[in-house]
C-alpha positions as CSV (number, residue, x, y, z in Angstrom):
1,M,13.7,-147.4,41.7
2,A,12.4,-144.2,42.7
3,E,14.0,-142.7,39.9
4,N,12.1,-144.5,37.6
5,N,8.8,-143.8,38.9
6,N,9.5,-140.2,38.8
7,K,10.3,-140.7,35.0
8,S,6.9,-142.9,34.5
9,K,5.2,-139.7,35.9
10,E,6.9,-137.7,33.9
11,L,5.8,-139.1,30.5
12,E,2.5,-139.9,31.7
13,E,1.9,-135.9,32.5
14,I,3.6,-135.4,28.8
15,E,1.2,-137.7,27.8
16,K,-1.9,-136.4,28.8
17,I,-0.7,-132.6,27.5
18,Y,-0.4,-134.2,24.2
19,R,-3.7,-135.6,24.0
20,E,-5.4,-132.8,25.2
21,K,-3.8,-130.4,22.8
22,Q,-4.7,-133.4,20.2
23,Q,-8.4,-133.6,21.6
24,A,-8.8,-129.6,21.4
25,A,-6.8,-129.4,17.8
26,L,-9.6,-132.1,16.5
27,A,-12.5,-130.1,18.2
28,N,-11.3,-126.8,16.6
29,Q,-10.8,-128.9,13.2
30,N,-14.4,-130.1,13.5
31,E,-15.9,-126.7,14.5
32,K,-14.1,-125.5,11.1
33,T,-15.9,-128.5,8.7
34,E,-19.4,-127.5,10.3
35,K,-19.2,-123.8,9.3
36,K,-18.0,-124.4,6.1
37,S,-20.7,-127.5,5.7
38,K,-23.5,-124.7,6.4
39,S,-22.0,-122.0,4.2
40,V,-22.2,-124.3,1.5
41,K,-25.8,-125.2,2.4
42,V,-26.6,-121.3,2.0
43,S,-25.0,-120.9,-1.2
44,V,-26.5,-123.6,-2.6
45,S,-30.0,-122.8,-1.5
46,K,-29.3,-119.2,-3.5
47,G,-28.2,-120.9,-6.4
48,E,-24.5,-121.5,-6.5
49,T,-23.7,-125.0,-6.7
50,P,-20.7,-126.4,-3.7
51,T,-18.5,-127.1,-6.6
52,G,-19.0,-123.3,-7.5
53,M,-18.1,-122.2,-4.1
54,R,-14.4,-124.8,-3.9
55,D,-13.4,-122.8,-6.9
56,K,-13.9,-119.6,-5.4
57,D,-12.1,-121.0,-2.1
58,K,-9.1,-121.2,-4.2
59,K,-9.0,-117.6,-5.0
60,S,-7.7,-114.9,-3.1
61,N,-9.2,-114.6,0.6
62,K,-9.1,-111.0,0.0
63,K,-12.6,-109.6,1.1
64,V,-14.5,-107.3,-1.6
65,K,-16.3,-104.3,-0.3
66,P,-19.6,-104.1,-1.6
67,S,-20.5,-101.2,-4.0
68,V,-22.4,-98.4,-2.8
69,K,-24.7,-96.1,-5.0
70,N,-23.9,-92.3,-4.9
71,P,-26.3,-91.2,-2.2
72,A,-29.5,-89.2,-3.2
73,P,-29.2,-85.8,-2.5
74,D,-30.3,-84.3,0.4
75,K,-33.6,-81.9,-0.5
76,N,-33.0,-79.9,2.5
77,S,-29.6,-79.1,1.9
78,P,-29.0,-75.1,0.6
79,E,-28.0,-76.2,-2.9
80,Q,-31.1,-78.2,-3.5
81,K,-33.2,-75.3,-2.6
82,L,-31.4,-73.2,-4.6
83,I,-31.8,-75.2,-7.7
84,Q,-35.6,-75.7,-6.9
85,K,-36.2,-71.7,-7.0
86,I,-34.6,-71.1,-9.8
87,N,-36.4,-73.7,-11.6
88,I,-39.4,-72.4,-10.2
89,G,-38.4,-69.3,-11.4
90,V,-37.7,-69.9,-15.0
91,C,-41.3,-71.8,-15.3
92,A,-42.7,-68.7,-14.3
93,S,-40.6,-66.2,-16.1
94,V,-41.5,-68.1,-19.2
95,F,-45.1,-68.3,-18.8
96,A,-45.5,-64.9,-17.5
97,V,-43.9,-63.7,-21.4
98,L,-46.3,-66.0,-22.9
99,V,-48.7,-64.8,-21.2
100,V,-47.7,-61.2,-22.1
101,C,-47.2,-61.9,-25.1
102,L,-50.6,-63.2,-26.2
103,L,-52.4,-60.0,-24.6
104,V,-49.6,-57.5,-26.3
105,L,-48.8,-58.4,-29.4
106,P,-51.1,-58.2,-32.3
107,R,-53.3,-60.8,-33.3
108,P,-53.5,-61.8,-37.3
109,T,-56.4,-61.3,-39.2
110,I,-55.4,-62.9,-42.5
111,S,-53.3,-66.4,-42.4
112,E,-51.1,-65.9,-45.5
113,S,-50.1,-69.8,-45.6
114,E,-53.8,-70.9,-45.5
115,K,-55.2,-67.9,-47.7
116,R,-57.9,-67.3,-45.6
117,P,-59.0,-64.6,-43.2
118,L,-59.1,-65.9,-39.5
119,A,-61.8,-65.8,-36.6
120,T,-63.1,-62.4,-35.8
121,F,-64.3,-61.4,-32.0
122,P,-67.9,-62.4,-32.2
123,E,-70.4,-59.8,-31.3
124,F,-72.8,-60.3,-27.8
125,T,-76.2,-61.3,-28.2
126,W,-78.3,-63.0,-25.8
127,D,-79.3,-65.5,-27.7
128,S,-75.5,-66.2,-28.7
129,Y,-75.1,-66.5,-25.0
130,W,-77.7,-68.5,-23.7
131,S,-76.9,-71.1,-26.8
132,G,-73.2,-71.4,-25.8
133,K,-72.3,-69.9,-29.3
134,Y,-70.8,-67.0,-28.1
135,T,-68.5,-68.3,-25.9
136,E,-67.9,-71.0,-28.6
137,D,-67.1,-68.2,-30.5
138,I,-64.7,-66.4,-28.1
139,S,-62.6,-70.1,-28.2
140,N,-62.4,-70.4,-31.7
141,F,-61.5,-66.6,-32.1
142,F,-58.2,-66.7,-29.4
143,N,-57.3,-70.1,-30.9
144,D,-57.7,-68.9,-34.3
145,T,-55.5,-65.7,-34.1
146,V,-52.8,-66.7,-32.1
147,P,-49.9,-64.0,-32.4
148,M,-47.1,-65.6,-34.8
149,R,-49.8,-68.1,-36.1
150,D,-48.7,-68.8,-39.6
151,E,-44.6,-68.8,-38.2
152,L,-45.6,-71.5,-35.4
153,K,-47.6,-73.8,-37.6
154,Q,-44.5,-74.2,-39.8
155,F,-42.3,-75.0,-37.0
156,G,-44.5,-77.6,-35.7
157,A,-45.0,-79.0,-38.7
158,S,-41.5,-79.0,-40.0
159,F,-40.3,-80.5,-36.5
160,R,-43.3,-83.2,-36.7
161,S,-42.0,-84.4,-40.1
162,L,-38.8,-85.3,-38.3
163,F,-40.1,-88.4,-37.2
164,G,-42.0,-89.3,-40.0
165,F,-45.2,-90.8,-40.2
166,S,-47.1,-93.6,-39.7
167,L,-49.0,-96.0,-42.4
168,D,-50.7,-99.0,-41.2
169,G,-48.6,-99.2,-38.1
170,V,-45.5,-98.7,-39.7
171,T,-43.4,-95.9,-39.6
172,L,-41.8,-93.9,-42.5
173,S,-39.3,-91.3,-42.7
174,G,-36.5,-90.3,-45.2
175,D,-36.8,-90.2,-48.7
176,I,-39.8,-92.5,-50.0
177,N,-40.9,-92.6,-53.5
178,K,-44.1,-94.3,-53.8
179,V,-46.3,-96.2,-50.9
180,E,-49.0,-98.5,-52.2
181,S,-51.1,-100.3,-49.8
182,N,-54.1,-102.7,-50.8
183,A,-55.0,-102.9,-47.3
184,S,-57.2,-100.1,-46.7
185,Q,-61.1,-99.2,-48.4
186,T,-59.7,-95.6,-48.1
187,E,-56.8,-96.5,-50.3
188,V,-55.8,-93.2,-52.2
189,T,-54.7,-92.9,-55.7
190,T,-51.7,-91.8,-56.9
191,Q,-52.2,-90.2,-60.2
192,S,-52.2,-86.8,-61.0
193,T,-54.8,-84.1,-61.2
194,K,-57.5,-85.6,-63.3
195,P,-60.4,-83.6,-64.8
196,I,-63.4,-82.7,-62.7
197,I,-66.7,-84.0,-64.3
198,I,-69.9,-82.1,-63.6
199,V,-72.9,-84.1,-65.7
200,T,-75.3,-81.7,-67.1
201,P,-78.8,-82.8,-67.8
202,P,-79.7,-84.3,-71.4
203,P,-81.9,-82.2,-73.7
204,A,-85.5,-82.5,-73.3
205,T,-85.9,-83.8,-76.9
206,D,-83.7,-85.9,-79.3
207,D,-84.4,-83.7,-81.7
208,E,-81.6,-80.8,-82.4
209,S,-83.4,-78.7,-84.5
210,T,-85.1,-77.5,-81.1
211,P,-82.9,-75.3,-79.1
212,A,-82.8,-75.5,-75.3
213,P,-84.4,-72.5,-73.5
214,E,-82.0,-69.7,-72.8
215,S,-81.0,-68.8,-69.5
216,T,-79.5,-65.3,-68.6
217,D,-78.1,-67.2,-64.9
218,A,-76.8,-70.4,-66.3
219,P,-74.6,-71.9,-69.0
220,E,-75.9,-73.8,-71.9
221,N,-76.6,-77.3,-71.4
222,S,-73.8,-79.6,-72.3
223,N,-73.3,-83.1,-72.8
224,S,-69.8,-83.3,-74.0
225,S,-68.4,-83.1,-70.4
226,S,-70.8,-86.4,-68.9
227,S,-68.5,-88.6,-70.9
228,S,-65.4,-89.5,-68.8
229,D,-62.2,-91.7,-69.5
230,E,-60.6,-93.8,-67.6
231,T,-57.9,-91.3,-66.3
232,S,-60.8,-89.1,-65.3
233,A,-62.2,-88.2,-61.5
234,P,-65.3,-90.0,-60.6
235,A,-68.3,-87.6,-61.1
236,P,-70.3,-87.1,-58.5
237,E,-73.9,-87.8,-58.4
238,Q,-76.2,-85.4,-58.8
239,T,-79.2,-83.8,-57.9
240,K,-81.9,-81.0,-58.9
241,P,-80.5,-78.9,-61.9
242,I,-80.1,-75.7,-61.4
243,G,-80.0,-74.2,-65.3
244,G,-77.5,-76.7,-66.5
245,Y,-75.5,-76.9,-63.2
246,V,-75.9,-79.9,-60.7
247,T,-75.2,-79.9,-57.2
248,P,-72.3,-82.6,-56.6
249,T,-73.2,-84.6,-53.9
250,D,-71.8,-88.0,-52.3
251,P,-73.8,-89.1,-48.9
252,A,-71.0,-91.7,-48.5
253,A,-68.1,-89.3,-48.6
254,E,-65.6,-90.0,-45.7
255,V,-63.9,-86.9,-44.1
256,L,-60.5,-88.3,-43.2
257,Y,-59.2,-85.8,-41.4
258,Q,-60.3,-82.2,-40.5
259,N,-58.3,-78.8,-39.4
260,G,-60.6,-76.1,-39.2
261,N,-62.3,-75.7,-42.7
262,Q,-59.7,-77.6,-44.0
263,I,-60.5,-81.1,-44.8
264,V,-59.2,-84.7,-46.4
265,Y,-61.9,-86.7,-47.7
266,N,-62.5,-90.0,-49.9
267,S,-65.1,-89.7,-52.3
268,R,-65.5,-93.1,-54.4
269,G,-62.0,-94.1,-54.3
270,T,-60.1,-90.9,-54.9
271,L,-58.9,-88.6,-52.1
272,Y,-59.6,-85.0,-52.3
273,A,-58.6,-82.2,-49.9
274,S,-60.8,-78.9,-49.7
275,V,-61.4,-75.9,-47.7
276,L,-64.8,-75.4,-46.9
277,Y,-67.0,-72.4,-47.7
278,N,-67.4,-70.3,-44.5
279,G,-69.0,-67.1,-46.2
280,K,-71.5,-64.6,-44.0
281,R,-74.4,-63.6,-45.7
282,S,-74.5,-60.7,-43.5
283,Y,-71.6,-59.0,-45.3
284,A,-73.4,-59.0,-48.9
285,E,-74.7,-55.6,-48.0
286,D,-71.5,-53.8,-47.1
287,Y,-69.6,-55.5,-49.9
288,A,-72.1,-54.5,-52.7
289,A,-72.3,-50.8,-51.3
290,A,-68.6,-50.5,-51.8
291,L,-68.5,-51.8,-55.2
292,N,-71.4,-49.7,-56.1
293,S,-69.3,-46.8,-54.4
294,L,-66.5,-47.7,-56.4
295,A,-68.4,-47.3,-59.9
296,A,-70.0,-43.7,-58.4
297,Q,-66.6,-42.3,-57.8
298,L,-65.2,-43.2,-61.2
299,P,-67.7,-43.1,-63.6
300,S,-65.8,-42.5,-66.8
301,M,-63.9,-46.0,-65.7
302,N,-65.9,-49.7,-66.6
303,I,-65.9,-51.5,-63.2
304,Y,-66.1,-55.4,-63.3
305,S,-66.7,-58.0,-60.7
306,M,-66.2,-61.0,-60.0
307,T,-67.0,-63.1,-56.8
308,A,-65.4,-66.6,-58.0
309,L,-66.7,-70.1,-57.2
310,T,-63.8,-72.8,-56.0
311,Q,-63.7,-76.1,-56.1
312,N,-66.4,-76.5,-53.3
313,T,-69.4,-75.8,-55.7
314,F,-67.9,-77.7,-58.7
315,F,-67.1,-81.1,-56.7
316,T,-67.1,-81.0,-53.1
317,P,-70.1,-83.1,-51.7
318,V,-73.0,-80.7,-50.7
319,E,-73.4,-82.8,-47.9
320,F,-70.0,-81.2,-46.1
321,N,-71.6,-77.5,-46.6
322,T,-72.0,-76.7,-42.7
323,G,-73.2,-73.0,-43.4
324,T,-76.8,-71.2,-44.1
325,Y,-76.0,-70.6,-48.0
326,T,-73.5,-72.5,-50.3
327,E,-71.1,-70.4,-52.1
328,Q,-73.1,-70.3,-55.4
329,A,-76.3,-69.1,-53.5
330,D,-74.0,-66.3,-51.8
331,A,-72.3,-65.4,-55.8
332,A,-75.8,-65.1,-56.8
333,Y,-77.2,-63.1,-54.0
334,L,-74.3,-60.6,-54.1
335,K,-74.9,-60.0,-57.5
336,T,-78.6,-58.8,-57.1
337,K,-77.1,-56.0,-54.7
338,L,-74.7,-54.9,-57.6
339,D,-75.3,-51.9,-59.9
340,K,-76.6,-52.8,-63.2
341,N,-73.2,-50.5,-64.6
342,I,-70.8,-53.0,-63.2
343,K,-70.1,-55.9,-65.3
344,V,-69.9,-59.6,-63.9
345,V,-67.8,-61.9,-64.6
346,D,-69.9,-64.8,-63.7
347,T,-67.7,-67.9,-62.9
348,L,-70.6,-70.5,-63.1
349,N,-71.4,-69.4,-66.5
350,V,-68.0,-69.4,-67.3
351,L,-66.7,-72.5,-65.8
352,A,-69.7,-74.9,-66.3
353,P,-68.8,-75.1,-70.0
354,H,-65.5,-76.5,-69.6
355,A,-66.4,-78.7,-66.3
356,G,-64.8,-81.7,-68.1
357,E,-61.2,-79.9,-68.3
358,D,-58.5,-79.7,-65.8
359,I,-59.4,-76.3,-64.1
360,F,-59.2,-77.2,-60.9
361,F,-56.7,-78.9,-58.5
362,L,-58.0,-81.7,-56.1
363,R,-56.0,-81.1,-53.4
364,D,-55.6,-77.8,-53.4
365,C,-58.0,-74.6,-52.5
366,H,-57.0,-72.2,-55.9
367,W,-58.0,-73.2,-59.4
368,Q,-55.9,-74.4,-62.2
369,Q,-54.6,-71.4,-64.5
370,L,-56.8,-73.3,-67.0
371,G,-59.8,-72.1,-65.0
372,A,-58.3,-68.9,-64.7
373,Y,-57.7,-68.5,-68.4
374,Y,-61.4,-68.9,-69.0
375,A,-62.5,-66.5,-66.3
376,A,-59.7,-64.3,-68.0
377,E,-61.3,-64.8,-71.2
378,E,-64.7,-63.6,-70.4
379,L,-63.3,-60.5,-68.7
380,A,-61.4,-59.6,-71.9
381,R,-64.5,-60.3,-73.5
382,L,-67.1,-57.9,-71.5
383,A,-63.9,-55.3,-71.9
384,E,-64.2,-55.8,-75.7
385,V,-60.3,-56.1,-75.6
386,P,-58.2,-58.7,-77.9
387,F,-57.0,-62.1,-76.1
388,A,-54.5,-64.4,-76.9
389,P,-55.4,-68.2,-77.5
390,L,-54.3,-70.5,-75.4
391,D,-51.9,-72.4,-78.2
392,S,-50.1,-69.1,-78.0
393,Y,-48.9,-69.9,-74.5
394,R,-46.0,-71.9,-73.5
395,K,-46.9,-74.9,-71.7
396,G,-45.5,-75.7,-68.4
397,E,-46.0,-78.9,-65.9
398,E,-44.7,-79.1,-62.9
399,D,-45.3,-81.4,-59.7
400,C,-46.9,-79.7,-57.0
401,L,-48.6,-80.2,-53.2
402,G,-51.9,-78.7,-52.9
403,S,-52.5,-76.3,-49.9
404,V,-54.0,-78.1,-47.6
405,Y,-51.1,-80.7,-47.1
406,T,-48.9,-77.3,-47.1
407,N,-50.9,-76.1,-43.9
408,T,-51.8,-79.2,-42.4
409,K,-48.9,-81.4,-42.7
410,Y,-51.3,-84.0,-42.9
411,E,-49.6,-87.8,-43.3
412,G,-52.2,-88.8,-46.2
413,L,-51.6,-86.4,-48.6
414,M,-47.8,-86.7,-48.1
415,Y,-47.1,-88.6,-51.4
416,E,-50.3,-87.5,-53.0
417,G,-49.0,-85.1,-55.7
418,E,-50.7,-83.5,-58.5
419,T,-49.4,-81.7,-61.7
420,F,-49.1,-78.3,-61.7
421,T,-50.2,-76.8,-65.1
422,Y,-49.1,-73.3,-66.2
423,Y,-49.2,-71.1,-69.4
424,V,-46.2,-68.7,-69.8
425,P,-47.5,-65.8,-72.4
426,Q,-45.0,-64.7,-75.4
427,N,-45.8,-61.2,-75.7
428,D,-43.3,-58.7,-74.6
429,F,-44.2,-56.9,-71.5
430,T,-41.9,-55.8,-68.3
431,V,-43.1,-56.0,-64.7
432,D,-41.9,-53.6,-61.7
433,Y,-42.6,-54.8,-58.4
434,Y,-43.7,-51.9,-55.1
435,N,-44.4,-52.4,-51.9
436,S,-47.8,-51.7,-50.3
437,D,-46.7,-47.7,-50.0
438,M,-46.3,-47.6,-53.6
439,E,-42.3,-47.6,-53.3
440,F,-40.2,-49.4,-56.0
441,Q,-38.7,-52.3,-55.0
442,F,-37.4,-54.5,-58.1
443,D,-38.5,-55.2,-61.6
444,Y,-38.4,-59.1,-62.1
445,P,-39.9,-61.6,-64.6
446,L,-44.2,-61.9,-64.1
447,M,-43.4,-65.9,-63.7
448,P,-40.4,-66.6,-62.6
449,E,-40.0,-70.2,-63.0
450,S,-36.4,-70.5,-61.6
451,D,-38.0,-69.7,-57.9
452,Y,-40.3,-72.5,-58.3
453,R,-41.1,-74.2,-55.5
454,S,-43.6,-77.6,-55.2
455,D,-45.1,-76.3,-51.7
456,A,-45.2,-72.8,-52.6
457,F,-46.3,-73.5,-56.4
458,Y,-49.2,-70.6,-56.4
459,S,-45.9,-68.0,-55.6
460,L,-45.2,-68.6,-59.8
461,F,-47.9,-66.2,-60.3
462,M,-46.2,-62.3,-59.8
463,V,-43.8,-63.6,-56.9
464,A,-46.1,-62.7,-53.8
465,D,-49.3,-61.0,-52.9
466,S,-47.7,-58.5,-51.1
467,Y,-46.2,-56.3,-53.7
468,V,-47.9,-53.7,-56.0
469,K,-47.0,-54.7,-59.7
470,H,-47.0,-52.3,-62.8
471,I,-47.4,-54.2,-66.1
472,K,-46.4,-52.5,-69.1
473,T,-47.3,-54.9,-72.0
474,D,-46.7,-54.2,-76.1
475,V,-50.2,-54.0,-76.5
476,D,-51.0,-50.7,-78.0
477,N,-54.7,-49.6,-77.5
478,D,-54.3,-47.1,-74.4
479,R,-56.0,-49.5,-72.4
480,V,-55.2,-49.5,-68.6
481,L,-56.7,-51.9,-66.0
482,V,-56.3,-51.8,-62.1
483,V,-56.7,-55.3,-60.8
484,I,-58.0,-55.0,-57.2
485,K,-57.9,-58.6,-55.5
486,D,-57.0,-61.2,-53.1
487,D,-55.0,-63.9,-54.0
488,Y,-57.3,-66.2,-56.3
489,P,-57.1,-63.9,-59.3
490,S,-53.5,-64.2,-59.4
491,A,-53.3,-66.5,-62.0
492,M,-55.3,-64.6,-64.7
493,I,-52.9,-61.7,-64.6
494,P,-50.6,-63.7,-67.1
495,C,-53.5,-64.1,-69.2
496,L,-54.5,-60.3,-69.6
497,T,-51.0,-59.3,-71.0
498,S,-52.2,-59.8,-74.5
499,S,-55.3,-57.6,-73.5
500,F,-53.9,-54.1,-71.9
501,E,-51.7,-51.7,-72.5
502,E,-50.8,-51.4,-69.0
503,I,-52.0,-53.6,-65.8
504,Y,-51.6,-52.8,-62.2
505,V,-52.2,-55.4,-59.7
506,V,-53.1,-54.4,-56.2
507,D,-54.1,-57.0,-53.3
508,V,-56.6,-55.4,-51.2
509,R,-54.4,-56.9,-47.9
510,Y,-51.8,-55.1,-48.8
511,C,-52.7,-51.5,-50.0
512,N,-51.4,-48.4,-47.9
513,F,-53.2,-45.7,-50.1
514,N,-56.4,-44.5,-51.3
515,I,-57.5,-46.9,-54.5
516,V,-60.0,-44.4,-55.7
517,N,-57.2,-41.6,-56.3
518,F,-54.4,-44.6,-57.4
519,C,-56.9,-45.3,-60.5
520,I,-57.5,-41.6,-61.3
521,E,-53.9,-40.8,-60.8
522,K,-52.5,-43.7,-63.3
523,G,-55.5,-43.2,-65.9
524,A,-57.4,-46.2,-65.4
525,T,-60.2,-47.2,-68.1
526,D,-61.0,-50.4,-66.6
527,V,-61.1,-51.5,-62.9
528,F,-61.4,-55.2,-62.3
529,V,-62.2,-56.1,-58.6
530,G,-61.9,-60.1,-58.1
531,M,-61.9,-62.6,-55.0
532,T,-63.5,-65.9,-53.8
533,T,-66.7,-65.5,-53.0
534,E,-65.8,-66.2,-49.1
535,S,-63.0,-63.5,-49.3
536,A,-65.7,-60.8,-50.5
537,L,-68.2,-62.5,-47.6
538,T,-65.8,-61.8,-44.9
539,D,-63.2,-59.8,-43.4
540,V,-61.0,-59.7,-46.3
541,G,-64.4,-58.1,-48.1
542,T,-63.6,-55.0,-45.5
543,Y,-60.8,-54.2,-47.0
544,L,-62.4,-52.8,-49.8
545,P,-64.1,-50.1,-48.5
546,Y,-61.0,-49.3,-46.0
547,I,-58.5,-48.5,-48.9
548,M,-61.4,-46.8,-50.4
549,S,-61.0,-44.3,-47.7
550,L,-57.5,-43.9,-46.9
């Protein structure tokens, strides 16, 4: 009996222990379930579904360490301090080199790419100082005469062109044949060069037997240029007739772009590009004195002068003139200062009767060779030498971009090409090229058509201005012409090969010898000094007395 009681107690103890283990296991299970439920609630609050959580439970229980980004470098570490010092040193060195270059390197006086004299350092006056013009001119001088100016501008323009251009909010790049837009009021034409129309006033009477009054300073009236066809450029409105010439005006003309004195403007639906006149009347006395001195030192030679008028006079609206005097007024004033023995090629008289012809570009500062042909014809008339008719030349045509686009890369001109018409003389001649010290370089064609470039088309005439040329022709008249010029008369030279036996061409900007002695040594019979009115009345004109004194 006692044995049975002991067994009963052992069973109770075993059951008690079993129940405690069962309770402990149940409690442990409830605790895990509660933790899992909390985890699911947190995941759901973050946008993860419980199902997604269960799917993740089936995956590996391997813990993944969160990715750690590269720690930021310690700015105070020796390596970082060294890098900062090197960076500061390099920037300071580059800045110092640029400053030294701007101070030491020679500043250009002429822009070859823009074919114009650059700004000069202003003379101090109290009036200009108090008005602010003196400091403004100093700023303009340093901006306009940066060393290596042309090279830097060309590099910058070439670099910008890599990114295309914008048109009506769309960026274009690559090869594009034609751009058309009807959305803009200032839409430009895509037609090539058109005749420039200048309307001359009608005769005072309809009776053709009554002659019009003669004028020594103006061309004869002509109504032939007043008519135009559909391909002609729109004729500017006219004001105040001046001896048959009427000043072009367009109050509504809109300037679309301006870079210095180069502008792009819209006039009556046509896009023009021009170089505004910047001559200074104060230079006239010295330039005229130099010409008069040249004539006095070469008394046995015929001396000719031409201060050429450009597109500014013939179709750039007078409203754009920012100077005290116009190009035409300065040319007329300079003419009054010349010795009476100097024969003047008056381009107003010469070109006005041909105003309806293709004598100027619409988007280039030079004249077409046809305009230069008429000026050369007048020179030959004054010299009383033969002159070949236009139909005896071989006519050529090429597409070209105007000088304003070449110099500025203005987007609106990118596809506004023009037709460059040139005339190749057919008589026999040879051309030798010399450097500015009169040292022989090579013989080469006068008009090397194989070297033609649309962005530098004016170089078709005699390769480059920096060479002195000696032309020997098949004309047998013992007449030797020395041409002293800027770039503008270059287009005249081929038209004179039928008029003189020998021609020497010297650019005033590239001459390292005494021009008076040169004319005597070469046996010159005729000396022609030709340049634009602006060149004559700016720094380019000062080169003439300089090369006379070498």
